[in-house]
C-alpha positions in Angstrom: 204.5 157.8 128.4 204.5 154.3 126.9 207.9 152.8 125.9 208.4 151.1 122.4 208.3 147.8 124.3 205.0 148.6 125.9 203.5 149.6 122.6 204.7 146.5 120.8 203.5 144.3 123.7 200.0 145.8 123.5 199.9 145.6 119.7 200.8 141.9 120.0 197.9 141.5 122.5 195.5 143.2 120.2 196.5 141.1 117.2 193.9 138.5 117.9 190.2 138.6 116.9 188.9 137.1 120.1 191.0 139.5 122.3 189.7 142.5 120.2 186.1 141.0 120.6 186.5 140.7 124.5 187.7 144.3 124.6 184.7 145.5 122.6 182.4 143.5 124.9 184.0 144.9 128.1 183.4 148.5 126.8 179.6 148.0 127.5 179.4 144.9 129.7 175.7 145.4 130.6 174.9 145.1 126.8 176.9 142.0 126.2 176.7 139.9 129.5 174.0 138.6 131.8 174.0 139.7 135.5 176.4 137.7 137.6 175.9 136.4 141.1 179.1 137.9 142.5 180.4 141.4 141.5 178.9 144.2 139.5 179.5 144.1 135.8 180.6 147.8 135.8 182.2 148.3 139.2 184.1 144.9 139.6 184.2 143.8 135.9 183.0 140.7 134.0 183.6 137.2 135.4 186.0 135.2 133.2 183.3 132.4 133.2 180.8 134.7 131.4 183.5 135.7 128.9 184.2 132.0 128.2 180.5 131.2 127.7 180.0 134.2 125.3 183.1 133.2 123.3 182.1 129.5 123.4 185.5 128.5 124.6 186.9 126.7 127.6 187.8 128.5 130.8 191.6 127.7 130.2 191.4 129.3 126.8 189.7 132.5 128.0 192.2 132.6 131.0 195.1 132.5 128.5 193.4 135.4 126.4 192.9 137.4 129.6 196.4 136.8 131.0 197.8 138.4 127.7 195.4 141.3 128.0 196.2 141.8 131.6 200.0 141.6 131.0 199.6 144.3 128.4 197.7 146.4 131.0 194.8 146.6 128.7 192.6 145.1 131.3 192.6 144.8 135.0 191.8 141.7 137.0 190.1 141.7 140.4 189.5 138.5 142.5 186.1 137.9 144.2 185.9 134.6 146.0 187.3 132.0 143.5 186.4 134.1 140.5 188.5 136.7 138.4 186.6 139.7 137.0 188.0 141.7 134.3 187.6 145.4 133.3 189.1 147.5 130.5 191.8 149.8 131.7 190.5 153.0 129.9 193.5 155.1 131.0 196.0 152.7 129.6 194.0 152.3 126.3 193.9 156.1 125.9 197.7 156.1 126.6 198.1 153.5 124.0 195.9 155.4 121.3 197.8 158.6 122.0 201.3 156.8 121.7 200.4 155.2 118.4 199.0 158.4 117.0 202.1 160.2 118.0 204.2 157.8 116.1 202.2 157.6 113.0 
């Protein structure tokens, strides 16, 4: 069960168009990203570099967006070599949906 603080933190993370777009892309990574050298798009997640390319922003900018999404536990991060790969945390997103529906 998510606490009120968890819900507020997650909603703040979602209150940004770019972060919402990233979450949408991560729902179907093969549809939105090219194949990567290291890591599988589904099993390992999408490299932050590919997210930065697709958003047309710098690596530090995408790192900040991903830090916020990771802290809200909406995505998970996995290191492979020097890269960080991101996947949606579907269980946490379902928990968040249920918690919001319960309170509305």
